[in-house]
C-alpha positions as CSV (number, residue, x, y, z in Angstrom):
1,M,0.0,0.0,0.1
2,D,1.2,3.4,-0.9
3,I,1.8,5.1,2.7
4,D,4.3,7.2,4.1
5,V,7.4,4.9,4.9
6,R,7.7,6.1,8.5
7,L,4.1,5.5,8.9
8,R,4.7,2.0,7.4
9,M,7.2,1.2,9.7
10,F,4.9,2.5,12.6
11,T,1.9,0.3,11.6
12,W,4.0,-2.5,11.1
13,F,5.4,-2.4,14.7
14,A,1.8,-1.9,15.9
15,D,0.5,-4.8,13.9
16,V,3.1,-7.2,15.3
17,S,3.0,-6.0,18.8
18,G,-0.8,-6.4,18.8
19,A,-1.3,-2.8,20.1
20,V,-4.1,-2.2,17.7
21,A,-5.7,-5.5,17.2
22,V,-9.1,-5.8,18.5
23,S,-10.8,-8.0,16.1
24,R,-10.4,-11.0,18.4
25,M,-11.3,-9.0,21.8
26,G,-14.4,-10.0,23.9
27,P,-15.9,-7.7,26.5
28,E,-13.2,-8.6,29.2
29,E,-10.4,-8.0,26.8
30,I,-11.8,-4.7,25.7
31,S,-12.3,-3.6,29.3
32,R,-8.4,-4.6,30.2
33,A,-7.3,-2.7,27.0
34,R,-9.3,0.3,28.1
35,A,-7.8,0.3,31.5
36,R,-4.1,0.8,30.1
37,R,-3.5,4.4,30.0
38,M,-1.1,6.0,27.8
39,S,2.3,6.4,29.5
40,H,3.9,9.7,28.3
41,N,7.5,8.3,28.0
42,V,10.0,9.2,25.3
43,V,8.6,6.6,22.9
44,T,4.8,8.0,23.0
45,S,6.1,11.7,23.1
46,R,7.8,11.1,19.8
47,V,4.8,9.4,18.4
48,F,2.0,11.7,19.6
49,G,4.2,14.7,19.6
50,P,5.0,17.5,22.2
51,M,2.3,19.3,23.9
52,P,2.3,23.1,23.4
53,R,3.3,25.5,26.0
54,G,0.8,27.7,27.6
55,V,-2.3,25.6,27.8
56,F,-3.8,25.0,31.1
57,V,-5.4,21.6,31.5
58,T,-7.9,20.7,34.0
59,D,-10.4,17.9,34.7
60,R,-13.8,18.4,35.9
61,V,-17.3,16.8,35.8
62,A,-20.3,18.4,34.0
63,D,-23.5,18.2,35.7
64,T,-25.7,17.7,32.6
65,D,-29.4,17.0,32.4
66,I,-28.7,13.2,32.1
67,G,-26.2,13.0,35.0
68,P,-22.5,13.7,35.6
69,V,-20.3,13.6,32.5
70,P,-16.5,13.9,32.9
71,V,-14.7,16.3,30.8
72,R,-11.3,17.7,30.2
73,L,-10.7,21.5,29.6
74,Y,-7.9,23.1,27.6
75,R,-7.6,26.7,28.1
76,P,-4.9,29.0,26.5
77,H,-3.4,31.6,28.5
78,T,-5.6,34.7,27.6
79,A,-8.0,36.8,29.4
80,R,-10.6,37.4,26.8
81,A,-13.7,35.3,26.6
82,L,-13.1,32.3,24.4
83,P,-14.9,30.4,21.6
84,V,-15.7,26.8,22.4
85,V,-14.6,23.7,20.7
86,V,-16.2,20.3,22.1
87,N,-14.2,17.3,21.3
88,F,-15.0,13.6,21.2
89,H,-12.2,10.8,21.1
90,G,-12.1,8.0,18.8
91,G,-12.0,4.2,19.8
92,G,-14.9,2.6,17.9
93,G,-17.4,3.4,21.0
94,T,-15.6,1.0,23.1
95,L,-11.9,2.1,23.6
96,G,-10.2,5.2,23.8
97,N,-9.9,7.9,26.5
98,L,-9.1,11.5,27.0
99,D,-5.4,11.0,27.0
100,Q,-5.4,10.1,23.4
101,S,-6.8,13.5,22.3
102,D,-4.5,15.5,24.5
103,W,-2.2,16.5,21.7
104,L,-4.9,17.6,19.3
105,C,-7.1,19.3,21.9
106,A,-4.1,21.3,23.3
107,H,-3.0,22.4,20.1
108,V,-6.3,23.4,18.7
109,A,-6.6,25.5,22.0
110,S,-3.4,27.1,21.6
111,R,-3.6,27.9,18.0
112,V,-7.2,28.9,17.7
113,G,-7.4,30.6,21.0
114,A,-10.3,28.4,22.2
115,L,-11.5,26.6,25.2
116,V,-11.5,22.9,24.1
117,V,-13.7,20.6,26.2
118,S,-12.9,17.0,25.5
119,V,-15.8,14.6,26.6
120,D,-15.3,11.3,28.5
121,Y,-18.5,9.7,27.2
122,R,-19.7,6.2,28.1
123,L,-18.3,3.3,26.4
124,A,-19.5,-0.2,25.0
125,P,-19.9,-2.8,25.9
126,E,-20.8,-1.9,29.5
127,F,-22.8,1.2,28.0
128,R,-24.2,0.4,24.6
129,Y,-25.7,2.8,22.2
130,P,-27.2,5.3,22.7
131,A,-25.4,5.9,26.0
132,G,-22.4,7.7,24.2
133,R,-24.6,9.8,21.9
134,E,-26.7,10.9,25.0
135,D,-23.4,11.9,26.8
136,G,-22.1,13.7,23.8
137,Y,-25.4,15.7,23.3
138,A,-25.6,16.4,26.9
139,A,-22.1,17.6,27.3
140,V,-22.5,20.0,24.2
141,T,-25.8,21.3,25.9
142,W,-24.1,22.0,29.1
143,V,-21.3,23.6,27.6
144,A,-23.5,26.0,25.7
145,R,-25.5,26.7,28.9
146,H,-22.5,27.2,31.0
147,A,-20.1,28.8,28.6
148,A,-20.2,32.2,30.5
149,A,-19.2,30.5,33.7
150,L,-16.4,28.6,32.0
151,G,-14.9,32.2,30.7
152,A,-16.1,31.5,27.2
153,R,-18.4,32.9,24.6
154,T,-22.0,31.8,24.5
155,D,-22.3,32.4,20.7
156,R,-19.2,30.7,19.4
157,L,-19.3,26.8,19.5
158,A,-17.9,24.1,17.5
159,V,-17.8,20.2,17.7
160,M,-14.9,18.0,16.7
161,G,-14.2,14.2,16.8
162,D,-12.1,11.6,15.1
163,S,-13.2,8.3,13.9
164,A,-16.1,7.3,16.3
165,G,-15.8,10.6,17.8
166,G,-16.5,12.1,14.4
167,N,-19.5,9.9,14.4
168,L,-20.6,11.6,17.7
169,A,-19.9,15.2,16.5
170,A,-22.0,14.4,13.2
171,V,-25.0,13.0,15.3
172,V,-24.8,15.9,17.9
173,C,-25.1,18.3,14.9
174,L,-28.3,16.5,13.7
175,L,-29.8,16.8,17.3
176,A,-28.8,20.3,17.8
177,R,-30.4,21.2,14.4
178,E,-33.8,20.3,15.9
179,A,-33.3,21.3,19.6
180,G,-30.3,23.5,19.9
181,P,-27.9,24.6,20.9
182,V,-26.6,26.6,17.9
183,I,-23.3,24.9,16.4
184,D,-21.2,27.0,14.3
185,A,-18.8,24.5,12.8
186,Q,-18.2,20.8,12.6
187,V,-14.9,19.1,12.3
188,L,-15.1,15.4,11.3
189,L,-11.6,13.6,11.4
190,Y,-11.8,10.3,9.2
191,P,-15.3,9.9,10.8
192,A,-17.2,6.7,10.6
193,L,-20.7,7.5,9.5
194,D,-22.2,4.3,8.1
195,L,-22.3,1.3,10.4
196,T,-23.5,-0.9,7.7
197,F,-19.8,-1.2,6.4
198,T,-21.0,-1.4,2.8
199,R,-19.0,1.5,1.1
200,P,-16.3,0.4,-1.3
201,S,-13.4,1.6,0.8
202,V,-14.3,-0.8,3.4
203,E,-13.7,-3.6,1.1
204,R,-10.8,-1.9,-0.4
205,F,-8.8,-1.5,2.8
206,A,-10.5,-4.5,4.8
207,T,-7.0,-5.7,6.2
208,G,-6.1,-2.3,7.2
209,P,-3.5,-1.0,8.2
210,V,-4.3,0.4,11.6
211,L,-8.1,-0.4,11.3
212,T,-9.5,-3.4,9.6
213,R,-13.1,-4.6,8.8
214,A,-12.9,-7.2,11.5
215,D,-12.0,-4.5,13.9
216,M,-14.9,-2.5,12.8
217,E,-17.3,-5.3,13.0
218,V,-16.1,-6.0,16.7
219,F,-16.7,-2.3,17.5
220,R,-20.2,-2.4,16.0
221,T,-21.1,-5.4,17.9
222,H,-20.1,-4.2,21.4
223,Y,-21.7,-0.6,20.5
224,L,-24.9,-1.6,19.1
225,G,-25.4,-5.2,20.5
226,E,-26.7,-8.1,18.3
227,D,-30.0,-6.5,17.6
228,G,-29.1,-2.8,16.9
229,D,-30.0,-1.3,13.7
230,P,-26.8,0.2,11.8
231,T,-29.1,2.2,9.7
232,D,-30.2,4.5,12.5
233,P,-29.3,8.0,11.4
234,L,-28.3,8.7,15.0
235,C,-25.7,6.1,14.6
236,S,-25.1,6.3,11.0
237,P,-25.4,9.8,10.1
238,L,-25.3,8.9,6.2
239,F,-28.7,7.6,6.5
240,A,-30.1,10.7,7.8
241,P,-32.9,11.7,5.3
242,D,-32.0,15.2,5.4
243,V,-28.7,17.0,6.1
244,A,-29.6,20.6,5.3
245,D,-29.2,23.4,7.5
246,L,-26.3,21.6,9.2
247,P,-23.2,23.5,10.6
248,P,-20.6,24.3,8.1
249,A,-18.1,21.3,8.2
250,L,-14.6,20.3,7.5
251,V,-14.1,16.6,6.7
252,V,-10.6,15.3,6.8
253,T,-10.0,11.8,5.4
254,A,-7.0,9.5,4.9
255,A,-6.7,7.8,1.4
256,V,-5.7,4.5,2.9
257,D,-8.5,3.9,5.2
258,P,-11.6,1.6,5.2
259,L,-13.5,4.8,6.4
260,H,-12.5,6.9,3.7
261,D,-15.8,6.7,1.7
262,D,-17.9,7.4,4.9
263,G,-16.2,11.1,4.9
264,A,-16.2,11.6,1.2
265,D,-19.7,10.6,0.7
266,Y,-21.0,12.8,3.5
267,V,-19.1,15.7,1.9
268,A,-21.1,15.1,-1.2
269,R,-24.3,15.0,0.6
270,L,-23.6,18.1,2.7
271,G,-22.4,20.1,-0.4
272,A,-25.7,19.1,-2.3
273,A,-27.9,20.3,0.5
274,G,-26.3,23.7,0.4
275,V,-24.1,23.1,3.5
276,P,-20.8,24.9,3.3
277,V,-18.2,22.1,3.4
278,K,-14.5,21.6,2.9
279,H,-12.9,18.3,2.2
280,T,-9.2,17.5,2.7
281,D,-8.0,13.9,1.4
282,H,-4.6,13.1,2.5
283,A,-2.6,10.9,0.3
284,R,-0.4,8.1,1.9
285,A,-2.0,8.6,5.0
286,V,-3.9,5.8,7.2
287,H,-6.9,5.9,9.7
288,G,-5.9,7.9,12.8
289,F,-3.0,9.4,11.3
290,L,-3.5,13.0,13.2
291,S,-2.9,11.0,16.2
292,F,0.6,10.1,15.0
293,P,2.3,13.4,14.4
294,G,5.7,12.2,15.3
295,V,5.5,9.6,12.4
296,C,3.3,10.8,9.8
297,R,4.1,14.0,7.8
298,A,0.5,14.7,6.9
299,S,-0.5,15.3,10.4
300,A,1.0,18.7,10.4
301,A,-1.0,19.7,7.3
302,A,-4.2,18.3,8.7
303,L,-3.8,20.2,12.1
304,D,-3.0,23.4,9.9
305,D,-6.4,22.6,8.0
306,V,-8.3,22.0,11.4
307,C,-7.0,25.3,13.2
308,A,-7.3,27.3,10.1
309,E,-11.3,26.3,9.6
310,L,-12.0,26.8,13.4
311,T,-10.4,30.2,13.6
312,V,-12.5,31.4,10.6
313,R,-15.8,29.8,11.8
314,L,-15.4,30.9,15.5
315,A,-13.9,34.4,14.7
């Protein structure tokens, strides 16, 4: 496969070490894998990149309408009221944690001059759909309601997410279109938008690297259960009957990714519905590449695009 040579070496190491293999994980293995937090040693700092200076990071619990939801706040050093970006991490709705989004959230906070709120939503298999979706929407509603108390603006709000987090960001926009709050922009990073897995890129890159069709099927089973409906628009936004009047979008895709066509097809649907949308497709990049800035050259360009779009939309 035509991917960046450094990225090829990294994905080879990840594959042989079993670091990203989830296709054989049952519920207990999923829970154990989730419990292992990233250690910020020399190796991971080279893969995930250094954190920017001058960003204050705090953990707190959002007292939402459906109960407590843990969040992590990234605040740049400035006295002015900040726009807000709510972030959802990836992980197939079953894995992932706030730590894996530290690098991205901190850089967005620093470069955009925004308060970034990263949401620690509930994960399957302990909490199946729609628990994560409910946490995501409740957290965005809470942020909009308490923006002033958080030292942020009440009239500038964006959502952002990668992979399964991109799914949540898109779903939150569908919900907010009907019931609020007003969302000014959505940033979807190689999002999972069709849980039927019928788009051509799923078969084209069924064996990966990084993400395989087998992995995706395990994630779906844990997330939806055996009887879940993958065509439900609130878990597969590409099945939404109407995508008009959604927030302006930036959709970032990787050329070597089973989810490539999810993002590309959503771009086409948004554009046809009159939604302002930008699409950046990164050649020689794989699923999750923005999480590997130390080994993937495309990460810097993608981060530039994300920060530029958010700066414009939240100005």
